[in-house]
C-alpha positions as CSV (number, residue, x, y, z in Angstrom):
1,M,0.0,0.0,0.0
2,E,1.3,3.4,-0.9
3,S,1.1,6.6,1.0
4,T,0.0,9.7,-1.0
5,T,1.5,12.2,1.5
6,D,3.5,10.4,4.2
7,T,5.7,7.3,4.1
8,S,6.5,7.2,7.9
9,R,5.0,4.5,10.1
10,D,3.2,6.9,12.4
11,L,0.2,8.6,10.8
12,K,-0.9,12.1,11.7
13,V,-4.2,13.8,11.5
14,G,-4.7,15.2,7.9
15,D,-2.4,12.6,6.3
16,R,-3.9,10.9,3.2
17,V,-2.9,7.3,2.4
18,T,-4.0,4.8,-0.2
19,V,-5.1,1.5,1.4
20,D,-7.0,-1.7,0.6
21,I,-10.2,-1.9,2.7
22,G,-10.4,-5.1,4.9
23,P,-13.3,-6.6,6.9
24,V,-16.1,-4.7,8.7
25,A,-15.6,-4.2,12.4
26,H,-18.1,-3.6,15.2
27,G,-18.8,0.1,15.3
28,G,-19.6,1.1,11.7
29,H,-16.1,1.1,10.3
30,F,-13.8,-1.1,8.2
31,V,-10.3,-2.3,9.0
32,A,-7.3,-1.3,6.9
33,R,-3.6,-1.2,7.4
34,H,-0.8,1.1,6.4
35,N,2.8,0.1,7.1
36,G,1.5,-2.2,9.7
37,Q,-0.6,0.4,11.5
38,V,-4.3,-0.3,11.9
39,I,-6.8,2.2,10.5
40,F,-10.5,2.2,11.2
41,V,-12.1,3.6,8.1
42,R,-15.6,5.1,7.6
43,H,-17.4,5.5,4.3
44,A,-15.6,2.5,2.8
45,I,-16.5,-1.1,1.9
46,T,-14.6,-4.3,2.2
47,G,-12.6,-5.0,-1.0
48,E,-12.3,-1.4,-2.1
49,K,-9.1,0.5,-2.7
50,A,-9.5,4.0,-1.3
51,V,-7.7,7.2,-0.4
52,V,-8.2,7.7,3.4
53,E,-7.8,10.9,5.2
54,I,-6.7,10.4,8.9
55,T,-9.1,12.0,11.3
56,S,-7.6,10.9,14.7
57,T,-4.7,8.8,16.0
58,S,-3.9,7.0,19.2
59,S,-1.1,4.7,20.4
60,K,-3.0,1.7,19.1
61,L,-4.6,2.8,15.9
62,A,-5.7,5.6,13.6
63,R,-9.1,6.5,12.3
64,G,-10.0,8.0,8.9
65,D,-12.5,8.7,6.3
66,A,-12.5,7.3,2.7
67,V,-12.4,10.5,0.7
68,E,-11.7,9.0,-2.7
69,I,-12.7,5.5,-3.9
70,L,-10.2,4.2,-6.4
71,S,-11.8,0.8,-6.9
72,A,-15.5,0.6,-5.9
73,S,-17.4,-2.4,-4.4
74,K,-20.4,-3.8,-6.3
75,D,-22.3,-3.0,-3.1
76,R,-21.6,0.7,-3.2
77,V,-24.5,3.1,-3.8
78,V,-24.9,6.9,-3.7
79,A,-25.8,7.8,-0.2
80,P,-29.4,9.1,-0.3
81,C,-28.7,11.8,2.4
82,K,-26.6,14.8,1.5
83,Y,-25.2,14.9,5.0
84,S,-23.9,11.3,5.0
85,V,-20.4,12.3,3.8
86,P,-16.9,12.4,5.3
87,G,-16.9,15.1,7.9
88,G,-20.7,15.3,7.8
89,C,-23.4,13.9,10.1
90,G,-22.3,10.9,12.1
91,G,-25.8,9.5,12.7
92,C,-25.5,6.9,9.8
93,D,-22.7,4.6,9.0
94,F,-23.8,2.6,6.0
95,Q,-25.8,4.9,3.7
96,H,-23.2,4.2,0.9
97,V,-23.9,0.4,1.2
98,E,-26.8,-1.3,-0.6
99,I,-29.4,-2.3,2.0
100,S,-29.2,-6.1,1.7
101,A,-25.4,-5.8,1.8
102,Q,-25.7,-3.8,5.0
103,R,-27.5,-6.7,6.6
104,E,-24.8,-9.1,5.5
105,L,-22.2,-6.8,7.1
106,K,-24.2,-6.9,10.3
107,R,-24.5,-10.7,10.2
108,S,-20.7,-11.0,9.9
109,V,-20.2,-8.6,12.8
110,I,-22.5,-10.7,15.0
111,R,-20.7,-13.9,14.0
112,E,-17.3,-12.4,14.6
113,Q,-18.3,-11.1,18.1
114,F,-19.6,-14.5,19.1
115,S,-16.5,-16.2,17.8
116,R,-14.1,-13.8,19.5
117,L,-15.8,-13.0,22.8
118,A,-17.9,-16.1,23.4
119,K,-15.8,-18.7,21.6
120,M,-19.0,-19.8,19.9
121,E,-19.4,-20.4,16.2
122,I,-23.0,-19.4,15.3
123,D,-25.0,-18.8,12.2
124,L,-28.1,-16.6,11.9
125,D,-30.3,-14.6,9.6
126,V,-30.5,-10.8,9.7
127,I,-34.0,-9.9,8.7
128,G,-35.1,-6.6,7.2
129,V,-38.2,-4.9,8.6
130,A,-40.3,-2.5,6.6
131,P,-39.7,0.0,5.2
132,E,-37.4,-2.1,3.0
133,D,-35.3,0.8,1.7
134,G,-34.2,1.6,5.3
135,L,-35.5,5.2,5.3
136,Y,-38.1,7.0,7.3
137,W,-38.4,4.6,10.2
138,R,-37.2,6.4,13.3
139,T,-39.9,7.8,15.7
140,R,-37.6,9.3,18.3
141,M,-34.9,11.9,17.6
142,D,-32.6,14.0,19.8
143,F,-31.2,17.0,18.0
144,S,-28.3,19.2,19.2
145,I,-28.2,22.9,18.4
146,G,-25.5,24.1,16.0
147,K,-23.6,27.4,15.8
148,N,-26.3,29.0,13.7
149,G,-29.1,28.0,16.0
150,K,-30.3,25.2,13.8
151,P,-30.9,21.6,14.8
152,G,-28.3,19.1,13.9
153,L,-26.5,15.9,14.8
154,F,-22.9,15.3,15.9
155,S,-20.2,14.3,13.4
156,S,-18.6,10.9,14.0
157,R,-16.5,10.8,17.2
158,S,-16.7,14.6,17.4
159,N,-18.2,17.5,19.3
160,E,-18.9,19.2,16.0
161,I,-22.5,19.5,15.1
162,T,-23.7,19.2,11.5
163,E,-26.8,21.3,11.1
164,I,-29.5,19.6,9.0
165,D,-32.9,20.5,7.5
166,K,-34.1,16.9,7.3
167,C,-33.2,13.5,8.5
168,L,-33.8,10.7,6.0
169,I,-34.1,7.9,8.7
170,A,-36.6,9.9,10.7
171,I,-40.3,9.4,10.0
172,E,-42.0,12.2,8.0
173,A,-43.9,13.5,11.0
174,I,-40.5,14.5,12.5
175,N,-39.2,16.0,9.3
176,E,-42.4,18.1,9.0
177,S,-41.9,19.5,12.4
178,E,-41.4,23.2,13.0
179,I,-38.0,22.6,14.6
180,F,-36.2,22.9,11.3
181,T,-37.7,26.3,10.4
182,R,-36.9,28.0,13.8
183,T,-33.7,29.4,15.1
184,W,-33.0,28.1,18.6
185,K,-31.0,29.7,21.4
186,G,-29.2,27.8,24.1
187,E,-27.5,24.4,24.2
188,D,-30.3,22.2,25.5
189,R,-31.1,19.4,23.1
190,L,-34.5,19.0,21.3
191,E,-36.2,15.7,21.9
192,L,-38.9,14.9,19.4
193,S,-41.2,11.9,19.8
194,V,-44.0,10.6,17.6
195,S,-46.4,7.9,18.7
196,N,-47.9,5.3,16.3
197,S,-51.3,6.9,17.0
198,G,-50.0,10.1,15.4
199,E,-49.2,12.3,18.4
200,R,-46.1,14.4,18.4
201,N,-44.3,15.9,21.4
202,L,-41.3,18.3,21.5
203,T,-39.4,18.4,24.8
204,R,-36.4,20.6,25.7
205,G,-34.5,20.6,28.9
206,G,-37.0,18.4,30.5
207,R,-39.9,20.7,29.7
208,S,-42.6,19.9,27.1
209,L,-42.7,22.7,24.5
210,A,-45.4,21.3,22.1
211,G,-47.8,18.4,21.8
212,P,-49.4,16.1,24.4
213,T,-47.4,15.3,27.5
214,Q,-48.6,11.7,27.3
215,L,-48.3,9.6,24.1
216,H,-50.4,6.6,23.2
217,E,-48.6,3.7,21.6
218,V,-50.8,0.9,20.3
219,V,-49.2,-2.6,19.9
220,G,-51.7,-5.4,19.1
221,E,-54.6,-5.2,21.5
222,H,-52.6,-3.1,24.0
223,T,-52.4,0.6,24.4
224,Y,-49.5,2.1,26.3
225,T,-49.8,5.6,27.7
226,I,-46.3,6.9,28.2
227,S,-44.2,10.0,28.8
228,P,-42.5,11.2,25.7
229,T,-39.0,10.8,27.3
230,S,-39.6,7.3,28.5
231,F,-37.7,4.6,26.5
232,W,-39.6,3.2,23.5
233,Q,-38.3,1.3,20.6
234,A,-37.2,3.8,17.9
235,H,-38.1,1.9,14.8
236,K,-41.8,2.3,14.1
237,N,-42.2,-1.4,13.5
238,A,-39.9,-2.7,16.2
239,P,-42.5,-3.1,19.0
240,A,-44.8,-5.4,17.1
241,T,-41.9,-7.3,15.6
242,L,-40.1,-7.9,18.8
243,V,-43.2,-8.7,20.9
244,K,-44.4,-11.4,18.4
245,L,-41.1,-13.2,18.4
246,A,-40.4,-12.9,22.1
247,L,-43.8,-14.3,23.0
248,D,-43.2,-17.2,20.6
249,L,-39.8,-18.0,22.1
250,M,-40.9,-17.7,25.7
251,A,-43.8,-20.1,25.2
252,L,-45.4,-19.0,28.5
253,R,-47.9,-21.2,30.3
254,P,-50.8,-20.3,32.5
255,G,-49.6,-20.1,36.1
256,D,-46.0,-19.2,35.1
257,H,-44.0,-16.7,37.1
258,A,-42.0,-14.6,34.6
259,C,-39.6,-11.6,34.7
260,D,-39.4,-8.7,32.3
261,L,-36.0,-7.3,33.1
262,Y,-35.1,-3.8,31.9
263,G,-38.8,-3.7,31.1
264,G,-39.2,0.0,30.5
265,V,-42.9,0.9,30.5
266,G,-43.9,-2.7,30.0
267,L,-44.1,-3.3,26.2
268,F,-43.5,-7.0,26.8
269,T,-45.2,-7.2,30.3
270,A,-48.7,-6.6,28.9
271,P,-48.8,-9.6,26.6
272,M,-46.8,-11.7,29.0
273,A,-49.4,-11.0,31.7
274,E,-52.1,-12.3,29.4
275,D,-50.2,-15.5,28.7
276,V,-49.5,-16.4,32.3
277,G,-53.1,-15.6,33.3
278,D,-54.6,-14.7,36.6
279,I,-52.8,-17.5,38.4
280,G,-49.4,-16.4,37.1
281,R,-47.3,-13.4,37.7
282,V,-45.0,-11.0,35.8
283,H,-42.3,-9.1,37.5
284,L,-41.3,-5.9,35.6
285,I,-37.9,-4.5,36.8
286,E,-36.8,-1.1,35.5
287,S,-34.3,1.4,36.8
288,S,-35.8,4.5,35.1
289,H,-38.2,6.2,37.6
290,R,-40.1,7.9,34.8
291,A,-40.7,4.6,33.0
292,T,-41.8,2.8,36.1
293,Q,-44.2,5.6,36.9
294,D,-45.7,5.1,33.5
295,A,-45.8,1.3,34.1
296,L,-47.6,1.8,37.4
297,K,-50.4,3.6,35.6
298,I,-50.5,1.2,32.7
299,F,-50.8,-1.8,35.0
300,D,-52.8,-0.2,37.7
301,K,-55.6,-2.8,37.4
302,A,-53.4,-5.8,36.5
303,K,-53.4,-8.0,39.6
304,N,-50.8,-10.4,38.1
305,V,-48.2,-7.7,37.4
306,Q,-45.7,-6.4,40.0
307,I,-43.5,-3.3,39.2
308,H,-40.0,-3.1,40.7
309,S,-38.4,0.3,40.4
310,G,-34.6,0.0,40.7
311,R,-31.5,-1.6,39.3
312,V,-32.0,-5.2,38.1
313,E,-29.1,-6.6,40.1
314,Q,-30.7,-5.2,43.2
315,K,-34.3,-6.1,42.6
316,L,-34.0,-9.5,40.9
317,P,-32.8,-11.2,44.1
318,L,-36.1,-10.3,45.7
319,V,-38.0,-12.3,43.1
320,K,-38.5,-15.8,44.6
321,R,-39.5,-17.7,41.4
322,A,-38.9,-17.2,37.7
323,D,-40.0,-19.9,35.2
324,V,-39.2,-17.7,32.3
325,I,-37.0,-14.6,32.0
326,L,-37.1,-12.0,29.3
327,L,-34.4,-9.3,29.3
328,D,-33.8,-6.3,27.1
329,P,-30.8,-4.5,28.6
330,P,-29.0,-1.4,27.4
331,R,-25.9,-1.6,25.2
332,T,-23.7,-2.6,28.1
333,G,-25.6,-5.9,28.4
334,A,-26.7,-7.7,31.6
335,G,-23.3,-8.3,33.0
336,E,-21.9,-10.8,35.5
337,M,-24.1,-9.9,38.5
338,V,-27.4,-10.1,36.7
339,V,-26.4,-13.3,34.8
340,K,-25.5,-14.8,38.2
341,E,-28.9,-13.9,39.6
342,M,-30.7,-15.2,36.5
343,L,-28.9,-18.5,36.8
344,A,-29.8,-18.8,40.5
345,K,-33.5,-18.7,39.5
346,K,-33.1,-21.7,37.2
347,P,-35.7,-20.6,34.7
348,R,-36.5,-23.1,31.9
349,T,-36.1,-20.4,29.3
350,I,-34.3,-17.1,29.0
351,V,-35.1,-14.8,26.0
352,Y,-32.5,-12.1,25.5
353,I,-33.2,-9.0,23.3
354,S,-30.0,-7.2,22.6
355,C,-29.0,-4.0,20.8
356,D,-25.3,-4.8,21.0
357,P,-23.7,-8.1,19.7
358,A,-20.6,-7.7,21.8
359,S,-22.4,-7.5,25.2
360,L,-24.7,-10.3,24.0
361,A,-21.8,-12.5,23.2
362,R,-20.1,-11.9,26.6
363,D,-23.4,-12.7,28.4
364,A,-24.0,-15.7,26.2
365,K,-20.6,-17.1,27.3
366,S,-21.6,-16.7,30.9
367,L,-25.0,-18.3,30.4
368,E,-23.5,-21.3,28.6
369,A,-21.0,-21.7,31.4
370,G,-24.0,-21.7,33.8
371,G,-25.7,-24.6,32.1
372,Y,-27.8,-22.9,29.4
373,H,-27.7,-23.5,25.7
374,L,-28.2,-21.0,22.9
375,D,-30.9,-22.7,20.8
376,H,-32.2,-19.8,18.7
377,I,-30.8,-16.5,17.5
378,V,-31.9,-14.0,14.8
379,G,-31.0,-10.5,13.9
380,F,-33.5,-7.8,13.0
381,D,-32.3,-4.8,11.0
382,L,-34.1,-2.3,13.2
383,F,-31.5,0.4,12.7
384,P,-30.9,0.5,9.0
385,M,-28.2,2.8,7.6
386,T,-26.4,2.6,11.0
387,H,-24.2,-0.1,12.3
388,H,-26.6,-1.0,15.1
389,I,-28.5,-4.3,15.1
390,E,-31.1,-5.9,17.3
391,C,-30.7,-9.6,18.1
392,V,-33.2,-11.9,19.8
393,A,-31.7,-15.0,21.4
394,R,-33.2,-17.9,23.4
395,F,-31.3,-19.9,26.0
396,T,-32.7,-23.2,27.5
397,R,-31.4,-25.4,30.2
398,D,-29.2,-28.3,29.2
């Protein structure tokens, strides 16, 4: 590989080098090497030859943007968004990659994470969810305010804000909002939430500026009345997709005692409570006080649901019985303490919904060591155009 500006081993910010682009890595970049030094490259695709401009360096590696493609992959497309360019918005990672190829990249990342972190060789499908083109799906957006008082998003690994007038992965109701036509003062972020019943709320600095202060999300036969800032799946079709598969995998029985860990406002708790019936019980555990306040209202009349407000590792030991456990943790995963507590309950089934394959792989290794077997895993492309991926895995006792 030949450097276009610098032949020394140590790369510097601003250097441009010509490299062959290697495999995709977890985090939305691709691995390349120059004179033995590793470079994490954005806006490239495996197999391409590209001129890469170095954007940051550390003792271990450099990062850069592909600013010129000398030999293009067959999977390369023109990014639909004008802001998805080197130095532009950092919200999307793969707009330059054809959508089915994006899913194949994510599949390879999941397999690599399991192989490296869990020492498990797995295979799985990554399934697309409508809209098939990967645009106009996001129902929750947080915008920062740029230098000119316009809403924007951060550039990749930067404090710089790219001001935008539209986000192509946000649903139309967000793009039609008045936030893009106004000039904003101050640094508080704008939080825009749209429910699937058509309500739209704008919150800033913890204060609701426009729209209802309670949103109504309808999933199947259940309606969830929630605060706009409570966690809710961002993809408009994620709740129904995940609920259907999770219920199928849990195979709850009347009379079961089940746990919904990191349960939020109770998206999964409501159908779980139906399945276990009046003689069963569902324990929802959630650390967000706002979410559990919503859940207490939602399940006010549900005698078979118990809400636990607090950290999972502190509240789960208080649950005496768990035949089935569902967990949907944050990106950091469940971790050693929670896995230990789950194993102590000896549930027949654990269904794990994960938004990060690395933490899922680490927890899977611990669950396997504790006598559970991964017997089902699938990926859903619920964050198209970004490197993020949702996995649903089932573990059963050996």
